[in-house]
VEXTITOR-389422 format. One record per residue (C-alpha): chain; x, y, z. Coordinates in steps of 0.2 Angstrom, whole numbers. Layout:
BEGIN
@cadena->A east->X north->Y up->Z
...
//
This chain:
BEGIN
@cadena->A east->-215 north->533 up->215
@cadena->A east->-215 north->515 up->222
@cadena->A east->-202 north->512 up->235
@cadena->A east->-188 north->499 up->232
@cadena->A east->-191 north->482 up->239
@cadena->A east->-209 north->481 up->234
@cadena->A east->-216 north->470 up->220
@cadena->A east->-218 north->477 up->203
@cadena->A east->-236 north->478 up->198
@cadena->A east->-239 north->468 up->182
@cadena->A east->-248 north->476 up->167
@cadena->A east->-252 north->473 up->148
@cadena->A east->-251 north->488 up->136
@cadena->A east->-251 north->491 up->117
@cadena->A east->-233 north->494 up->111
@cadena->A east->-221 north->497 up->96
@cadena->A east->-208 north->483 up->96
@cadena->A east->-195 north->482 up->83
@cadena->A east->-206 north->493 up->72
@cadena->A east->-221 north->481 up->74
@cadena->A east->-238 north->485 up->84
@cadena->A east->-242 north->472 up->97
@cadena->A east->-247 north->470 up->115
@cadena->A east->-233 north->468 up->129
@cadena->A east->-235 north->460 up->146
@cadena->A east->-222 north->463 up->160
@cadena->A east->-223 north->444 up->165
@cadena->A east->-215 north->439 up->148
@cadena->A east->-199 north->447 up->154
@cadena->A east->-199 north->443 up->172
@cadena->A east->-187 north->429 up->177
@cadena->A east->-177 north->431 up->160
@cadena->A east->-169 north->449 up->161
@cadena->A east->-166 north->463 up->173
@cadena->A east->-180 north->475 up->168
@cadena->A east->-179 north->494 up->167
@cadena->A east->-196 north->503 up->167
@cadena->A east->-192 north->521 up->160
@cadena->A east->-207 north->532 up->162
@cadena->A east->-206 north->549 up->152
@cadena->A east->-218 north->563 up->150
@cadena->A east->-221 north->562 up->131
@cadena->A east->-214 north->559 up->114
@cadena->A east->-205 north->574 up->108
@cadena->A east->-204 north->582 up->125
@cadena->A east->-194 north->598 up->130
@cadena->A east->-178 north->587 up->134
@cadena->A east->-177 north->582 up->116
@cadena->A east->-168 north->593 up->103
@cadena->A east->-164 north->591 up->84
@cadena->A east->-151 north->578 up->87
@cadena->A east->-155 north->568 up->103
@cadena->A east->-169 north->564 up->115
@cadena->A east->-171 north->559 up->133
@cadena->A east->-171 north->540 up->130
@cadena->A east->-154 north->540 up->120
@cadena->A east->-143 north->535 up->135
@cadena->A east->-156 north->522 up->141
@cadena->A east->-156 north->515 up->123
@cadena->A east->-138 north->510 up->125
@cadena->A east->-142 north->497 up->139
@cadena->A east->-150 north->487 up->125
@cadena->A east->-132 north->481 up->121
@cadena->A east->-133 north->470 up->137
@cadena->A east->-141 north->454 up->134
@cadena->A east->-148 north->452 up->151
@cadena->A east->-156 north->469 up->152
@cadena->A east->-173 north->474 up->145
@cadena->A east->-179 north->492 up->144
@cadena->A east->-197 north->497 up->142
@cadena->A east->-201 north->515 up->138
@cadena->A east->-219 north->520 up->144
@cadena->A east->-228 north->537 up->140
@cadena->A east->-246 north->543 up->138
@cadena->A east->-244 north->544 up->119
@cadena->A east->-252 north->532 up->106
@cadena->A east->-242 north->518 up->97
@cadena->A east->-243 north->529 up->81
@cadena->A east->-235 north->544 up->90
@cadena->A east->-222 north->531 up->96
@cadena->A east->-218 north->526 up->78
@cadena->A east->-214 north->543 up->73
@cadena->A east->-204 north->546 up->89
@cadena->A east->-194 north->530 up->86
@cadena->A east->-190 north->534 up->68
@cadena->A east->-185 north->552 up->71
@cadena->A east->-172 north->547 up->84
@cadena->A east->-168 north->529 up->79
@cadena->A east->-174 north->521 up->95
@cadena->A east->-173 north->502 up->97
@cadena->A east->-182 north->500 up->114
@cadena->A east->-200 north->495 up->115
@cadena->A east->-212 north->510 up->118
@cadena->A east->-228 north->506 up->127
@cadena->A east->-243 north->517 up->126
@cadena->A east->-251 north->520 up->143
@cadena->A east->-265 north->531 up->135
@cadena->A east->-277 north->528 up->150
@cadena->A east->-264 north->532 up->163
@cadena->A east->-268 north->516 up->172
@cadena->A east->-250 north->510 up->174
@cadena->A east->-244 north->527 up->179
@cadena->A east->-256 north->526 up->193
@cadena->A east->-250 north->509 up->198
@cadena->A east->-232 north->515 up->199
@cadena->A east->-237 north->532 up->207
@cadena->A east->-229 north->542 up->194
@cadena->A east->-244 north->552 up->187
@cadena->A east->-247 north->570 up->194
@cadena->A east->-257 north->586 up->190
@cadena->A east->-247 north->602 up->187
@cadena->A east->-251 north->619 up->194
@cadena->A east->-263 north->623 up->180
@cadena->A east->-273 north->607 up->181
@cadena->A east->-264 north->596 up->167
@cadena->A east->-262 north->577 up->170
@cadena->A east->-244 north->574 up->167
@cadena->A east->-232 north->560 up->169
@cadena->A east->-216 north->561 up->179
@cadena->A east->-199 north->556 up->172
@cadena->A east->-195 north->540 up->183
@cadena->A east->-185 north->524 up->183
@cadena->A east->-189 north->507 up->191
@cadena->A east->-176 north->492 up->191
@cadena->A east->-185 north->476 up->193
@cadena->A east->-175 north->460 up->196
@cadena->A east->-179 north->442 up->190
@cadena->A east->-191 north->439 up->204
@cadena->A east->-201 north->454 up->200
@cadena->A east->-195 north->464 up->215
@cadena->A east->-191 north->483 up->213
@cadena->A east->-173 north->485 up->217
@cadena->A east->-170 north->504 up->212
@cadena->A east->-181 north->519 up->210
@cadena->A east->-179 north->537 up->204
@cadena->A east->-191 north->550 up->198
@cadena->A east->-193 north->569 up->195
@cadena->A east->-206 north->581 up->189
@cadena->A east->-194 north->592 up->180
@cadena->A east->-197 north->587 up->161
@cadena->A east->-179 north->593 up->156
@cadena->A east->-170 north->583 up->169
@cadena->A east->-163 north->566 up->163
@cadena->A east->-160 north->549 up->173
@cadena->A east->-144 north->547 up->182
@cadena->A east->-135 north->534 up->172
@cadena->A east->-121 north->530 up->184
@cadena->A east->-133 north->526 up->198
@cadena->A east->-143 north->515 up->186
@cadena->A east->-127 north->505 up->181
@cadena->A east->-123 north->502 up->199
@cadena->A east->-141 north->496 up->202
@cadena->A east->-141 north->484 up->188
@cadena->A east->-124 north->477 up->194
@cadena->A east->-131 north->475 up->211
@cadena->A east->-147 north->467 up->205
@cadena->A east->-144 north->448 up->206
@cadena->A east->-135 north->437 up->218
@cadena->A east->-134 north->418 up->220
@cadena->A east->-153 north->416 up->218
@cadena->A east->-153 north->426 up->201
@cadena->A east->-137 north->417 up->196
@cadena->A east->-145 north->400 up->199
@cadena->A east->-161 north->405 up->190
@cadena->A east->-150 north->410 up->175
@cadena->A east->-141 north->394 up->176
@cadena->A east->-157 north->384 up->176
@cadena->A east->-162 north->392 up->160
@cadena->A east->-145 north->389 up->152
@cadena->A east->-145 north->371 up->157
@cadena->A east->-162 north->368 up->148
@cadena->A east->-155 north->376 up->132
@cadena->A east->-139 north->365 up->134
@cadena->A east->-149 north->349 up->136
@cadena->A east->-158 north->353 up->120
@cadena->A east->-142 north->357 up->111
@cadena->A east->-134 north->341 up->117
@cadena->A east->-149 north->330 up->110
@cadena->A east->-148 north->339 up->93
@cadena->A east->-129 north->337 up->92
@cadena->A east->-129 north->319 up->97
@cadena->A east->-143 north->315 up->83
@cadena->A east->-133 north->325 up->71
@cadena->A east->-117 north->316 up->74
@cadena->A east->-126 north->299 up->70
@cadena->A east->-133 north->306 up->54
@cadena->A east->-116 north->313 up->49
@cadena->A east->-108 north->296 up->51
@cadena->A east->-122 north->289 up->40
@cadena->A east->-119 north->302 up->27
@cadena->A east->-137 north->309 up->30
@cadena->A east->-130 north->326 up->26
@cadena->A east->-146 north->337 up->25
@cadena->A east->-153 north->329 up->41
@cadena->A east->-136 north->332 up->50
@cadena->A east->-135 north->350 up->44
@cadena->A east->-153 north->353 up->51
@cadena->A east->-149 north->346 up->68
@cadena->A east->-132 north->354 up->69
@cadena->A east->-141 north->371 up->66
@cadena->A east->-153 north->367 up->80
@cadena->A east->-138 north->362 up->91
@cadena->A east->-129 north->378 up->87
@cadena->A east->-144 north->389 up->92
@cadena->A east->-147 north->380 up->108
@cadena->A east->-128 north->380 up->113
@cadena->A east->-128 north->399 up->109
@cadena->A east->-143 north->402 up->121
@cadena->A east->-135 north->391 up->134
@cadena->A east->-119 north->401 up->135
@cadena->A east->-128 north->417 up->136
@cadena->A east->-137 north->411 up->151
@cadena->A east->-122 north->404 up->159
@cadena->A east->-112 north->420 up->156
@cadena->A east->-126 north->430 up->166
@cadena->A east->-125 north->417 up->180
@cadena->A east->-106 north->420 up->181
@cadena->A east->-109 north->439 up->182
@cadena->A east->-123 north->438 up->195
@cadena->A east->-116 north->425 up->207
@cadena->A east->-110 north->430 up->224
@cadena->A east->-104 north->413 up->231
@cadena->A east->-86 north->411 up->224
@cadena->A east->-88 north->392 up->226
@cadena->A east->-101 north->392 up->212
@cadena->A east->-92 north->403 up->200
@cadena->A east->-81 north->389 up->193
@cadena->A east->-96 north->378 up->190
@cadena->A east->-105 north->392 up->180
@cadena->A east->-89 north->397 up->171
@cadena->A east->-85 north->379 up->166
@cadena->A east->-103 north->377 up->159
@cadena->A east->-101 north->392 up->149
@cadena->A east->-84 north->386 up->142
@cadena->A east->-91 north->369 up->137
@cadena->A east->-107 north->377 up->129
@cadena->A east->-96 north->389 up->119
@cadena->A east->-84 north->375 up->113
@cadena->A east->-99 north->365 up->107
@cadena->A east->-107 north->380 up->99
@cadena->A east->-91 north->383 up->89
@cadena->A east->-90 north->364 up->84
@cadena->A east->-108 north->364 up->78
@cadena->A east->-105 north->380 up->68
@cadena->A east->-91 north->371 up->59
@cadena->A east->-101 north->355 up->56
@cadena->A east->-116 north->364 up->49
@cadena->A east->-104 north->370 up->35
@cadena->A east->-96 north->353 up->34
@cadena->A east->-113 north->344 up->31
@cadena->A east->-118 north->358 up->19
@cadena->A east->-102 north->355 up->9
@cadena->A east->-104 north->336 up->8
@cadena->A east->-122 north->338 up->3
@cadena->A east->-117 north->349 up->-12
@cadena->A east->-104 north->336 up->-17
@cadena->A east->-88 north->345 up->-11
@cadena->A east->-80 north->331 up->-2
@cadena->A east->-63 north->339 up->1
@cadena->A east->-70 north->355 up->8
@cadena->A east->-82 north->345 up->19
@cadena->A east->-67 north->336 up->26
@cadena->A east->-57 north->352 up->29
@cadena->A east->-72 north->359 up->39
@cadena->A east->-74 north->343 up->49
@cadena->A east->-56 north->344 up->53
@cadena->A east->-58 north->362 up->59
@cadena->A east->-72 north->356 up->71
@cadena->A east->-59 north->345 up->80
@cadena->A east->-51 north->359 up->89
@cadena->A east->-67 north->365 up->99
@cadena->A east->-73 north->346 up->101
@cadena->A east->-56 north->343 up->110
@cadena->A east->-59 north->358 up->121
@cadena->A east->-77 north->352 up->125
@cadena->A east->-70 north->335 up->130
@cadena->A east->-59 north->343 up->143
@cadena->A east->-75 north->349 up->153
@cadena->A east->-87 north->338 up->163
@cadena->A east->-106 north->339 up->159
@cadena->A east->-114 north->354 up->168
@cadena->A east->-123 north->348 up->184
@cadena->A east->-142 north->346 up->183
@cadena->A east->-150 north->360 up->193
@cadena->A east->-164 north->349 up->198
@cadena->A east->-152 north->337 up->207
@cadena->A east->-141 north->340 up->222
@cadena->A east->-136 north->359 up->223
@cadena->A east->-123 north->365 up->226
@cadena->A east->-115 north->351 up->217
@cadena->A east->-101 north->341 up->225
@cadena->A east->-89 north->346 up->211
@cadena->A east->-79 north->362 up->213
@cadena->A east->-76 north->364 up->195
@cadena->A east->-79 north->356 up->178
@cadena->A east->-62 north->354 up->172
@cadena->A east->-56 north->336 up->170
@cadena->A east->-39 north->332 up->177
@cadena->A east->-37 north->318 up->164
@cadena->A east->-48 north->321 up->149
@cadena->A east->-56 north->306 up->141
@cadena->A east->-66 north->304 up->125
@cadena->A east->-81 north->299 up->134
@cadena->A east->-92 north->314 up->132
@cadena->A east->-108 north->315 up->121
@cadena->A east->-97 north->316 up->106
@cadena->A east->-92 north->300 up->97
@cadena->A east->-74 north->295 up->97
@cadena->A east->-64 north->297 up->81
@cadena->A east->-60 north->278 up->82
@cadena->A east->-78 north->274 up->83
@cadena->A east->-83 north->286 up->69
@cadena->A east->-85 north->280 up->51
@cadena->A east->-73 north->290 up->40
@cadena->A east->-84 north->302 up->31
@cadena->A east->-70 north->309 up->21
@cadena->A east->-71 north->307 up->2
@cadena->A east->-55 north->301 up->-7
@cadena->A east->-57 north->315 up->-20
@cadena->A east->-68 north->329 up->-23
@cadena->A east->-83 north->323 up->-33
@cadena->A east->-82 north->338 up->-45
@cadena->A east->-63 north->334 up->-48
@cadena->A east->-68 north->315 up->-51
@cadena->A east->-81 north->320 up->-64
@cadena->A east->-68 north->331 up->-73
@cadena->A east->-56 north->316 up->-72
@cadena->A east->-69 north->304 up->-79
@cadena->A east->-72 north->316 up->-93
@cadena->A east->-54 north->317 up->-98
@cadena->A east->-52 north->298 up->-98
@cadena->A east->-68 north->297 up->-109
@cadena->A east->-61 north->309 up->-121
@cadena->A east->-44 north->300 up->-122
@cadena->A east->-53 north->284 up->-124
@cadena->A east->-63 north->291 up->-139
@cadena->A east->-48 north->298 up->-147
@cadena->A east->-39 north->282 up->-146
@cadena->A east->-53 north->272 up->-154
@cadena->A east->-57 north->285 up->-167
@cadena->A east->-52 north->278 up->-184
@cadena->A east->-48 north->295 up->-191
@cadena->A east->-34 north->296 up->-178
@cadena->A east->-25 north->279 up->-184
@cadena->A east->-8 north->281 up->-192
@cadena->A east->-7 north->280 up->-211
@cadena->A east->-1 north->263 up->-218
@cadena->A east->17 north->262 up->-222
@cadena->A east->23 north->265 up->-240
@cadena->A east->27 north->250 up->-250
@cadena->A east->45 north->246 up->-253
@cadena->A east->51 north->246 up->-271
@cadena->A east->49 north->228 up->-272
@cadena->A east->31 north->229 up->-268
@cadena->A east->32 north->223 up->-249
@cadena->A east->26 north->233 up->-235
@cadena->A east->37 north->239 up->-221
@cadena->A east->38 north->228 up->-206
@cadena->A east->35 north->242 up->-194
@cadena->A east->18 north->246 up->-202
@cadena->A east->11 north->230 up->-195
@cadena->A east->9 north->236 up->-178
@cadena->A east->18 north->252 up->-171
@cadena->A east->16 north->246 up->-153
@cadena->A east->24 north->229 up->-156
@cadena->A east->8 north->220 up->-151
@cadena->A east->-3 north->211 up->-164
@cadena->A east->-21 north->215 up->-163
@cadena->A east->-33 north->201 up->-160
@cadena->A east->-44 north->207 up->-174
@cadena->A east->-30 north->211 up->-187
@cadena->A east->-38 north->199 up->-200
@cadena->A east->-53 north->210 up->-201
@cadena->A east->-43 north->227 up->-201
@cadena->A east->-34 north->224 up->-218
@cadena->A east->-38 north->239 up->-229
@cadena->A east->-37 north->242 up->-248
@cadena->A east->-19 north->248 up->-248
@cadena->A east->-13 north->233 up->-238
@cadena->A east->-22 north->221 up->-250
@cadena->A east->-14 north->230 up->-265
@cadena->A east->3 north->228 up->-257
@cadena->A east->0 north->209 up->-254
@cadena->A east->-6 north->206 up->-271
@cadena->A east->9 north->215 up->-279
@cadena->A east->21 north->205 up->-269
@cadena->A east->12 north->188 up->-273
@cadena->A east->13 north->193 up->-292
@cadena->A east->32 north->197 up->-291
@cadena->A east->36 north->181 up->-282
@cadena->A east->25 north->170 up->-293
@cadena->A east->26 north->177 up->-311
@cadena->A east->17 north->161 up->-318
@cadena->A east->3 north->163 up->-307
@cadena->A east->-14 north->168 up->-314
@cadena->A east->-18 north->187 up->-311
@cadena->A east->-31 north->191 up->-299
@cadena->A east->-49 north->190 up->-305
@cadena->A east->-53 north->207 up->-298
@cadena->A east->-42 north->222 up->-303
@cadena->A east->-32 north->230 up->-289
@cadena->A east->-38 north->248 up->-286
@cadena->A east->-21 north->255 up->-281
@cadena->A east->-4 north->249 up->-288
@cadena->A east->13 north->249 up->-278
@cadena->A east->22 north->266 up->-278
@cadena->A east->37 north->259 up->-287
@cadena->A east->35 north->260 up->-306
@cadena->A east->43 north->248 up->-319
@cadena->A east->52 north->253 up->-335
@cadena->A east->40 north->242 up->-345
@cadena->A east->25 north->232 up->-340
@cadena->A east->24 north->214 up->-347
@cadena->A east->16 north->213 up->-364
@cadena->A east->-1 north->205 up->-362
@cadena->A east->-6 north->190 up->-373
@cadena->A east->-20 north->190 up->-385
@cadena->A east->-29 north->178 up->-374
@cadena->A east->-27 north->187 up->-358
@cadena->A east->-29 north->205 up->-365
@cadena->A east->-22 north->221 up->-357
@cadena->A east->-25 north->225 up->-339
@cadena->A east->-32 north->243 up->-340
@cadena->A east->-35 north->245 up->-321
@cadena->A east->-17 north->250 up->-317
@cadena->A east->-14 north->268 up->-310
@cadena->A east->-3 north->280 up->-319
@cadena->A east->11 north->273 up->-328
@cadena->A east->2 north->258 up->-337
@cadena->A east->3 north->254 up->-355
@cadena->A east->-13 north->263 up->-360
@cadena->A east->-7 north->280 up->-354
@cadena->A east->12 north->280 up->-356
@cadena->A east->21 north->288 up->-371
@cadena->A east->38 north->281 up->-374
@cadena->A east->51 north->282 up->-388
@cadena->A east->59 north->267 up->-396
@cadena->A east->74 north->260 up->-386
@cadena->A east->71 north->272 up->-372
@cadena->A east->68 north->267 up->-354
@cadena->A east->53 north->273 up->-344
@cadena->A east->56 north->289 up->-335
@cadena->A east->46 north->285 up->-319
@cadena->A east->59 north->274 up->-310
@cadena->A east->70 north->258 up->-310
@cadena->A east->63 north->241 up->-311
@cadena->A east->67 north->228 up->-299
@cadena->A east->75 north->211 up->-303
@cadena->A east->59 north->202 up->-300
@cadena->A east->48 north->214 up->-311
@cadena->A east->61 north->213 up->-325
@cadena->A east->61 north->194 up->-325
@cadena->A east->43 north->194 up->-326
@cadena->A east->43 north->206 up->-340
@cadena->A east->55 north->196 up->-350
@cadena->A east->46 north->180 up->-347
@cadena->A east->30 north->188 up->-352
@cadena->A east->38 north->195 up->-368
@cadena->A east->45 north->178 up->-374
@cadena->A east->35 north->165 up->-367
@cadena->A east->23 north->162 up->-381
@cadena->A east->28 north->152 up->-397
@cadena->A east->20 north->161 up->-412
@cadena->A east->15 north->177 up->-404
@cadena->A east->23 north->194 up->-407
@cadena->A east->40 north->196 up->-415
@cadena->A east->50 north->211 up->-413
@cadena->A east->43 north->226 up->-421
@cadena->A east->27 north->217 up->-427
@cadena->A east->10 north->220 up->-422
@cadena->A east->-3 north->207 up->-416
@cadena->A east->-22 north->208 up->-418
@cadena->A east->-24 north->214 up->-401
@cadena->A east->-8 north->224 up->-398
@cadena->A east->-2 north->237 up->-411
@cadena->A east->17 north->237 up->-415
@cadena->A east->20 north->255 up->-408
@cadena->A east->16 north->248 up->-391
@cadena->A east->30 north->236 up->-391
@cadena->A east->41 north->242 up->-376
@cadena->A east->55 north->229 up->-375
@cadena->A east->72 north->236 up->-378
@cadena->A east->81 north->224 up->-390
@cadena->A east->98 north->230 up->-384
@cadena->A east->94 north->224 up->-366
@cadena->A east->103 north->209 up->-361
@cadena->A east->96 north->194 up->-351
@cadena->A east->91 north->196 up->-333
@cadena->A east->104 north->195 up->-320
@cadena->A east->94 north->180 up->-314
//
């Protein structure tokens, strides 16, 4: 096995990664994570049983974001697939079928019967590609010393590693800041879909930045640099949370839910205020270590990359668009109901004297501008009846009234031979009423005006009908005047 302190040989091998077959290079992980190279004799080796295998404990290190584990054995990728599925392994499994990598790391050996085998071995490689820890054994049943491995990972790092992690984190932070600034402008201009896309990019970039800043905090040895890394992590975390809320807010506005969008926008204000309490992370390509001792502002100002609330156009909607549509529908229905002729009140019944009630003119007390055009047949009949009662000498209307007043008279006026009998009256006219001599009509009391009109019509002509006599036009049995009735009160 190689000694600690030397550089780790680079290589490229076919591998099974997340269930997919592809080629893996060591260089793609160098500088990004601490790398654990786990050599093991074979898939389904004597250290495995029905429930566990020799890589189970190493598989737990995948929970650390800054650690990558690569398992290497002489088996093929197809064998690795069956092995990973059997024990639910998540780490990449590399196929060193030719044994070249095993030779480079000096872990290949030949047993006492001439078999070419692979030692169980561990090599920890830091960000600079230097081997920091080694362990190996030719006993196939012996497992790695996990406690020693944890200590080796904790010791791998230092200020240089922390600075390398910070540099990567700052690059992600800068990307997130650009996307966030662009999204805030689009949000203010109500470009919801564009804002949603840019806030999503900002969220992902800030998430990657805070992970790298967190690794820098854990690896740094210089206590003077720890507050810088920790402040950078706190600012990136706050902006990640704000971007997360604003993605949802832009989505709500885009779907027309203005009230929900404003609520989510208000929720983002908390992390935005937190972000404003920290200065911008120092540029690693400028003076380093920076002159600042930490990033916390003694007197926070709203002068960060985020626009001030006073400078933002209020993107809140007065009402939810869905609610506004429902309200408009209700108003439209109410307006239609108000203008529907079928919903208008019935005209007032005529008084006994043939006049209409004053309240029927307009129930609201306001006369409509188009009232002249709104007179229906009932109202016309009432008007004509009133005119006839007040002007008994006037000529009857040229057209018959379709509906008579509701008040009925004892005896209709006898028509002259010249005028003839009006046969268009409703029930109670002479053509359809059966009466007895000297009896009054049974359908109601006559008014003074109607009685006067009847008497005038009965005695107005000189040589017309006498009591009990018939004319050519009117038979005697239709004479309805009561001879015992005195003169009209008028």
